[in-house]
C-alpha positions as CSV (number, residue, x, y, z in Angstrom):
1,M,0.0,0.0,-0.1
2,R,1.1,3.6,-0.7
3,A,1.0,6.3,1.9
4,P,-1.7,8.7,1.3
5,S,-0.3,11.9,-0.4
6,G,-2.7,14.3,1.5
7,P,-2.9,18.0,0.8
8,E,0.3,19.7,-0.7
9,I,2.1,21.8,1.7
10,A,4.2,24.5,0.3
11,V,7.8,25.1,1.5
12,G,7.6,27.7,4.5
13,D,3.9,26.8,5.4
14,V,3.0,25.0,8.6
15,L,3.6,21.1,8.1
16,L,2.9,20.1,11.8
17,S,1.3,22.0,14.6
18,V,1.4,21.3,18.4
19,E,-1.3,23.0,20.2
20,N,-1.6,23.3,23.9
21,V,-0.2,19.7,24.2
22,S,-0.1,18.4,28.0
23,L,1.1,14.9,28.8
24,S,1.3,13.4,32.4
25,F,2.4,10.1,33.9
26,G,0.4,9.8,37.0
27,G,1.2,12.8,39.0
28,V,4.3,13.7,36.9
29,K,3.7,16.5,34.4
30,A,6.0,15.6,31.4
31,V,4.6,18.4,29.0
32,T,2.4,21.4,30.1
33,D,0.4,23.4,27.6
34,V,3.0,23.5,24.8
35,S,2.3,24.9,21.5
36,F,4.8,25.4,18.4
37,D,4.9,24.5,14.7
38,I,7.2,23.0,12.2
39,R,7.3,24.4,8.7
40,K,7.9,22.6,5.5
41,G,11.5,22.5,4.6
42,E,13.0,23.8,7.9
43,I,15.3,22.3,10.5
44,R,13.4,22.9,13.6
45,A,15.4,22.2,17.1
46,I,13.7,21.2,20.3
47,I,16.2,21.8,23.2
48,G,16.3,22.2,26.9
49,P,18.0,20.8,29.9
50,N,17.7,17.2,31.1
51,G,14.2,16.4,32.1
52,A,12.8,19.3,30.1
53,G,10.2,17.1,28.2
54,K,11.9,17.0,24.9
55,T,11.8,13.2,24.1
56,S,8.4,13.2,25.5
57,M,7.2,15.7,23.0
58,L,8.9,13.7,20.2
59,N,6.9,10.6,21.3
60,V,3.8,12.7,21.1
61,I,4.5,13.7,17.5
62,N,5.1,10.3,16.3
63,G,2.1,8.8,18.2
64,F,4.1,6.8,20.9
65,Y,2.4,8.9,23.6
66,H,-1.2,10.3,23.5
67,P,-1.5,13.7,25.1
68,Q,-4.3,14.2,27.9
69,Q,-4.8,17.6,26.4
70,G,-4.2,19.5,23.3
71,R,-3.9,18.2,19.6
72,I,-1.3,17.6,16.9
73,T,-2.2,18.7,13.4
74,F,-0.3,17.2,10.5
75,K,-0.5,18.4,6.9
76,G,-3.6,20.4,7.8
77,K,-5.4,17.4,9.5
78,A,-5.9,16.9,13.3
79,R,-4.8,13.6,14.4
80,G,-6.7,11.4,16.8
81,H,-4.9,8.7,18.8
82,M,-2.4,7.9,16.2
83,R,0.0,4.9,16.7
84,P,3.7,5.0,15.5
85,Y,2.9,2.9,12.7
86,D,0.0,5.3,11.3
87,A,2.6,8.2,11.8
88,A,5.1,6.3,9.9
89,Y,2.5,5.6,7.2
90,G,1.4,9.1,7.0
91,G,5.0,10.3,6.4
92,I,6.8,10.8,9.8
93,A,10.0,8.8,10.4
94,R,12.0,8.7,13.7
95,T,15.5,7.8,15.0
96,F,16.2,7.2,18.5
97,Q,18.5,8.5,21.1
98,N,19.8,4.9,21.7
99,V,20.5,3.2,18.4
100,A,17.5,0.7,17.6
101,L,19.0,-1.4,14.7
102,F,18.6,-5.1,14.1
103,R,22.3,-5.8,15.2
104,G,22.7,-9.3,13.5
105,M,21.5,-8.0,10.1
106,T,23.8,-6.1,7.7
107,A,23.8,-2.4,7.1
108,L,22.0,-2.9,3.9
109,D,19.3,-5.2,5.2
110,N,18.7,-2.6,8.1
111,V,18.2,0.2,5.7
112,M,15.9,-2.2,3.5
113,T,13.7,-2.5,6.3
114,G,12.6,1.0,6.1
115,R,11.0,0.3,2.7
116,S,8.5,-2.2,4.3
117,L,5.8,0.4,4.2
118,K,6.5,1.0,0.6
119,M,6.0,-2.5,-0.6
120,R,2.8,-3.4,-2.3
121,R,3.1,-7.2,-2.6
122,G,1.7,-9.5,0.1
123,F,3.8,-11.4,2.4
124,L,3.6,-14.8,0.3
125,W,4.8,-13.0,-2.7
126,Q,7.6,-11.8,-0.8
127,L,8.7,-15.3,0.6
128,L,8.4,-16.6,-3.2
129,R,10.7,-13.7,-4.5
130,H,9.2,-14.4,-8.0
131,G,7.7,-12.5,-10.7
132,P,6.2,-9.1,-9.5
133,A,7.6,-9.6,-6.0
134,L,11.1,-9.8,-7.4
135,A,10.8,-6.8,-9.6
136,E,9.4,-4.9,-6.6
137,E,12.4,-6.0,-4.4
138,V,14.8,-4.9,-7.2
139,E,13.1,-1.5,-7.5
140,H,13.3,-1.1,-3.7
141,R,17.0,-2.3,-3.3
142,H,17.9,0.2,-6.1
143,R,16.5,2.9,-3.8
144,V,18.2,1.6,-0.9
145,E,21.5,1.5,-2.8
146,E,21.0,5.3,-3.6
147,I,20.7,6.1,0.1
148,I,23.8,4.1,1.0
149,D,25.8,6.0,-1.5
150,F,24.4,9.2,-0.3
151,L,25.5,8.4,3.2
152,K,28.8,7.2,2.1
153,I,28.4,3.8,3.7
154,Q,29.1,1.6,0.7
155,D,32.3,0.0,2.4
156,I,30.2,-1.5,5.3
157,R,26.9,-2.3,3.6
158,R,27.5,-6.0,4.1
159,V,28.8,-5.8,7.6
160,P,26.5,-6.8,10.5
161,V,25.7,-3.4,12.3
162,G,26.5,-4.9,15.8
163,R,30.1,-4.8,14.6
164,L,30.2,-1.3,13.6
165,P,31.4,1.7,15.6
166,Y,28.8,3.8,17.2
167,G,28.9,6.7,14.6
168,L,28.4,4.4,11.7
169,Q,25.4,2.8,13.6
170,K,23.8,6.1,13.8
171,R,24.4,6.7,9.9
172,V,22.7,3.4,9.3
173,E,19.8,4.4,11.4
174,L,19.6,7.6,9.5
175,G,19.5,5.7,6.2
176,R,16.7,3.3,7.4
177,A,14.6,6.4,8.3
178,L,15.4,8.0,5.0
179,A,14.4,4.8,3.1
180,M,10.7,5.5,4.4
181,E,10.7,8.6,2.3
182,P,9.4,10.8,5.2
183,E,8.1,14.3,5.0
184,L,9.0,15.0,8.5
185,L,12.0,13.5,10.1
186,L,12.3,13.3,13.8
187,L,16.0,12.9,15.2
188,D,16.4,12.1,18.9
189,E,20.0,13.4,19.8
190,P,21.6,12.2,16.6
191,M,24.9,13.4,17.8
192,A,24.8,11.6,21.3
193,G,28.0,9.6,22.2
194,M,29.8,10.9,19.1
195,N,33.2,12.5,18.8
196,I,33.9,15.6,17.1
197,E,34.8,14.1,13.8
198,E,31.6,12.1,13.8
199,K,29.5,15.0,14.9
200,E,30.8,17.0,12.0
201,D,29.9,14.1,9.5
202,M,26.4,13.7,11.1
203,S,25.8,17.4,10.9
204,R,26.7,17.5,7.1
205,F,24.5,14.5,6.3
206,I,21.5,16.4,8.2
207,L,22.1,19.5,6.2
208,D,22.4,17.3,3.0
209,V,19.1,15.5,3.7
210,N,17.3,18.8,4.2
211,D,18.7,20.5,1.1
212,Y,18.9,17.3,-1.4
213,Y,15.7,15.5,-0.4
214,G,13.9,18.7,0.9
215,T,13.0,16.9,4.2
216,T,11.7,18.7,6.9
217,I,13.7,17.9,10.1
218,A,12.8,18.4,13.8
219,L,15.7,17.4,16.2
220,I,16.6,17.1,19.8
221,E,20.1,17.9,20.6
222,H,22.2,18.8,23.5
223,D,25.3,20.3,21.6
224,M,24.6,23.8,21.6
225,G,27.0,24.7,18.8
226,V,25.5,22.0,16.6
227,V,21.9,23.4,17.3
228,M,22.9,27.0,16.4
229,D,24.7,26.0,13.3
230,L,22.0,23.5,11.9
231,S,18.7,25.1,13.0
232,D,16.4,27.5,11.1
233,R,14.3,27.8,14.4
234,V,14.5,26.7,18.0
235,V,12.0,25.9,20.7
236,V,13.1,25.7,24.1
237,L,11.4,23.5,26.9
238,D,12.2,23.7,30.6
239,H,10.4,21.3,33.1
240,G,7.9,20.6,30.3
241,I,7.0,24.3,29.7
242,K,8.0,26.3,26.5
243,I,10.2,29.2,27.8
244,A,11.4,30.4,24.3
245,D,10.8,30.1,20.5
246,G,12.5,31.8,17.7
247,T,15.6,32.0,15.5
248,P,18.9,30.7,17.0
249,D,20.2,34.0,17.7
250,D,17.0,35.3,19.4
251,V,17.1,32.1,21.7
252,K,20.7,32.2,22.8
253,K,20.2,35.7,23.9
254,D,17.0,35.0,26.0
255,Q,17.5,35.3,29.5
256,A,15.0,32.6,30.4
257,V,17.1,30.1,28.3
258,I,20.5,31.3,29.9
259,D,19.0,30.8,33.3
260,A,17.6,27.3,32.5
261,Y,20.9,26.1,31.1
262,L,22.9,27.5,34.1
263,G,20.5,25.9,36.6
264,V,19.1,29.2,38.1
265,A,16.0,28.4,40.3
266,H,12.6,29.3,39.0
């Protein structure tokens, strides 16, 4: 089955809107009355100190959590209780803070799993690998090979990902997300655990994905230098509350943001 195309959203228009979202776990408030939007074609950063609610917000966007209040609107349509599969089918892909790959499978096969939502032939056809199913697999493998070339991981395409260094595992995970052809790509701390060289490589690939594929990107990242260099706009959370929203230059001069990162008491 193909993902529904939905209405066309022009570059610069709102692709996803978060409206007055609140999320609690028992008596613990993870996110409180947060609103912001993500515009088509931009790189949008979600930042804040530890425990600010950033990953909880990303989990709300891709349907892993359902907020008690507020709503998410994607491509002009208000979403109900969408599951992660529905979000992926609708055009939202995700990478994770801790790499979530099939460690015994090769880099190529891991990226190939990102094509599963694009495959039209049934499971039996895929097992037979004959006729239309074989032709479809060849078509999808060609697309995967393009992504492998784009991310410059040709040399490790046949290597089980469990044997790869961390930075390359993160690149394979990015490749799997790109294989889904998302309209919105959510990156949860894509630089976590990387050395300076690996961060530079990942930063370049994120910019290239945004430029070459035109993919809208929302990312969580703790490295403020990376955030300021990559992002078009930044939203800042602290203890689940939005405290700033604007360009990188505006945000880094905001006193509330400075206080939050310095640990000044509220």
